[in-house]
C-alpha atoms as one frame of an Amber mdcrd trajectory, in Angstrom:
protein
  33.853  -6.275  12.611  34.637  -9.492  10.716  31.915 -10.745   8.396  30.636
 -14.330   8.432  29.839 -16.295   5.306  26.156 -16.059   4.333  24.134 -19.124
   5.423  24.232 -21.804   2.738  21.729 -24.405   3.927  18.692 -23.211   2.008
  16.944 -23.794  -1.317  14.535 -20.896  -1.944  14.826 -17.110  -1.600  12.433
 -14.213  -2.111  14.045 -10.861  -2.921  11.797  -7.868  -2.188  12.655  -4.386
  -3.486  10.998  -1.008  -3.834  11.935  -0.307  -7.467  13.267  -1.931 -10.609
  17.099  -1.561 -10.462  17.307  -1.716  -6.643  18.276  -5.394  -6.646  20.904
  -4.793  -9.292  22.941  -2.520  -7.025  24.848  -5.491  -5.610  22.272  -8.050
  -4.450  21.960  -9.415  -7.992  25.593 -10.544  -7.891  24.798 -12.773  -4.909
  21.649 -13.975  -6.676  23.793 -15.049  -9.655  26.006 -17.048  -7.289  22.969
 -18.719  -5.723  21.130 -19.581  -8.927  24.406 -20.962 -10.281  24.375 -23.341
  -7.308  20.846 -24.474  -8.154  18.952 -22.371  -5.632  15.559 -20.916  -6.640
  15.127 -17.135  -6.389  12.010 -15.012  -7.004  11.822 -11.210  -7.254   8.917
  -9.204  -5.832   8.910  -5.481  -6.705   6.704  -3.213  -4.616   6.443  -0.571
  -7.370   7.083  -0.460 -11.102   9.434   2.511 -10.769   7.062   4.629 -12.813
   8.145   7.899 -11.168  11.839   7.244 -11.645  12.620   8.780 -15.051  12.208
  12.523 -15.322  11.945  12.495 -19.113   9.200   9.850 -19.276   5.642   9.964
 -18.009   4.717   7.304 -15.448   2.511   5.425 -17.915   5.516   5.146 -20.248
   8.197   4.564 -17.642   6.408   1.850 -15.642   6.161  -0.755 -18.429   9.668
   0.048 -19.681  11.184  -0.372 -16.234   9.271  -3.599 -15.630  10.746  -5.044
 -18.828  14.241  -3.892 -17.871  13.807  -5.585 -14.489  12.792  -8.856 -16.147
  15.791  -8.628 -18.470  18.136  -7.912 -15.570  16.662 -10.816 -13.615  17.278
 -13.216 -16.503  20.946 -12.230 -16.517  21.302 -13.720 -13.024  19.091 -16.771
 -13.472  15.786 -15.419 -12.112  12.713 -16.144 -14.211   9.890 -15.205 -11.845
   9.396 -11.457 -11.292   6.210  -9.947  -9.872   5.104  -6.343  -9.369   2.799
  -5.469  -6.473   1.513  -2.166  -7.873   2.186   0.253  -5.034   2.754   3.886
  -6.142   6.377   4.772  -6.820   7.760   7.560  -4.646   5.081   7.441  -1.957
   5.467   3.950  -0.479   4.407   3.743   3.169   5.215   0.936   5.612   1.538
   0.541   6.482  -0.712  -2.466   7.005  -1.605  -2.652   3.312   2.043  -3.077
   2.333   2.706  -5.521   5.159  -0.259  -7.593   4.014   0.938  -7.687   0.410
   4.444  -8.656   1.457   3.204 -11.294   3.905   1.110 -12.705   1.070   4.164
 -12.820  -1.202   6.161 -14.646   1.465   3.388 -17.185   1.983   2.927 -17.569
  -1.779   6.589 -18.234  -2.565   7.542 -19.973   0.711  11.202 -18.926   0.857
  13.841 -20.080   3.282  15.470 -16.643   3.029  13.795 -13.236   2.624  16.103
 -10.572   1.203  15.478  -6.855   0.850  17.384  -3.566   0.793  18.759  -1.215
   3.406  16.100   0.157   5.770  18.387   2.666   7.485  18.452   6.449   7.028
  21.745   6.360   5.098  24.136   3.886   3.485  26.814   4.951   5.945  27.712
   8.210   4.208  26.136  11.639   3.695  23.473  10.544   1.180  19.965   9.998
   2.597  18.430   6.641   1.676  15.283   6.896  -0.472  12.055   6.925   1.555
  10.646   4.016  -0.479  13.717   1.909   0.330  13.349   2.582   4.039   9.620
   1.847   4.013  10.016  -1.408   2.113  12.864  -2.558   4.351  10.894  -2.019
   7.552   7.665  -3.429   6.105   9.517  -6.543   4.924  10.951  -7.109   8.391
   7.440  -6.917   9.864   5.852  -8.955   7.065   8.319 -11.805   7.563   6.876
 -12.232  11.043   3.301 -11.587   9.903   3.635 -14.346   7.304   4.276 -16.884
  10.050   1.288 -15.901  12.209  -2.065 -17.335  11.152  -3.915 -14.808  13.310
  -2.477 -11.794  11.415  -4.133 -11.024   8.053  -6.485 -13.973   8.462  -8.067
 -13.171   5.087  -4.926 -14.509   3.407  -6.049 -17.978   4.456  -9.788 -17.482
   4.021  -9.710 -15.683   0.671  -6.449 -16.797  -0.949  -5.644 -20.123   0.697
  -2.223 -18.849   1.805  -1.224 -20.803   4.881   1.375 -19.372   7.305   5.015
 -19.678   6.338   8.155 -19.151   8.420  11.364 -18.222   6.646  14.647 -18.992
   8.418  16.578 -15.796   7.713  15.993 -12.150   6.852  18.785 -10.289   5.045
  19.289  -6.631   4.105  21.585  -5.742   1.210  23.419  -2.436   1.092  23.367
  -2.025   4.872  25.997   0.160   6.556  26.064  -2.429   9.366  26.691  -5.736
   7.553  27.190  -9.046   9.321  27.674 -11.536   6.465  29.051 -11.739   2.943
  28.680 -13.694  -0.282  31.731 -14.343  -2.452  30.720 -13.252  -5.962  34.108
 -13.581  -7.658  34.117 -14.442 -11.338  30.903 -14.985 -13.288  28.462 -13.953
 -10.504  30.117 -10.530 -10.408  30.026 -10.197 -14.199  26.405 -11.359 -14.370
  25.455  -8.844 -11.697  27.040  -6.023 -13.693  25.147  -7.156 -16.799  21.931
  -7.164 -14.798  22.484  -3.512 -13.828  23.328  -2.571 -17.411  20.004  -4.094
 -18.466  18.381  -0.990 -16.946  19.604   0.968 -19.944  16.841   3.567 -20.197
  16.953   4.267 -16.476  20.745   4.605 -16.398  20.671   6.785 -19.504  18.405
   9.234 -17.658  20.885   9.645 -14.796  23.606  12.300 -15.008  26.199   9.651
 -14.079  24.704   6.420 -15.389  28.042   4.816 -16.173  29.295   6.074 -12.829
  26.587   3.998 -11.137  28.009   0.863 -12.738  31.527   1.802 -11.651  30.299
   2.443  -8.104  28.751  -1.023  -7.848  31.926  -2.605  -9.200  34.070  -0.713
  -6.689  31.859  -1.668  -3.741  32.110  -5.361  -4.684  35.880  -5.053  -4.963
  36.170  -3.230  -1.625  33.986  -5.820   0.135  36.030  -8.582  -1.437  39.228
  -7.099  -0.013  37.582  -7.000   3.399  36.804 -10.746   3.370  39.728 -12.084
   1.345  37.879 -12.593  -1.934  38.223 -11.051  -5.367  34.660  -9.671  -5.216
  31.967  -9.926  -2.521  28.559  -8.554  -1.489  27.667  -7.773   2.128  24.383
  -8.303   3.978  22.924  -7.601   7.405  21.400 -10.960   8.385  18.945 -11.929
  11.127  17.403 -15.207  12.245  13.626 -15.446  12.081
């Protein structure tokens, strides 16, 4: 199926992810393109990735991974990064997570909400992480919750967060993409730098440099599909 160009008529985006480094597996390249055009992008991380490094205890890994996420965000022009404090590895798409994500959407008032792949796989034999799936589904529900004043009414009463309706919801890394962003040139390079900013995390992987090569190859393959040097694909829905 041919991919359409990602909607361009917007000013603010909220990117929601389960872990530090999730955004950097492709989405960050598109973020670099958008911030370079003057759009405002905020990151909201559900966990601090504290269970993600086998050789570090969670109390050591969490702060380190938060700092690497902030550094990676700066590489692509993002200067607002928040962490919601849910436990890494055991994220559940329950009402508590939906409430926190609806609050984030109301707080940042984005035109576009972006998150990762919610499906069982990425289109191949590897099973998608449970946290990724939970966050993807919860974000889809929270985008609607954020617009309904009669859902999570305490967000208005206790936090003064009035309802907010985003225009689009987009999933990066989906095996069923519908749209693309041309990230040729500096956005691609900035996105690679943002992934490399997760140095301690990548160093703990058996194929850390291979992860960087994989992201580069996916961007090149997607670019060939849409007639660009490099591109990132998304599954996009109207809200």
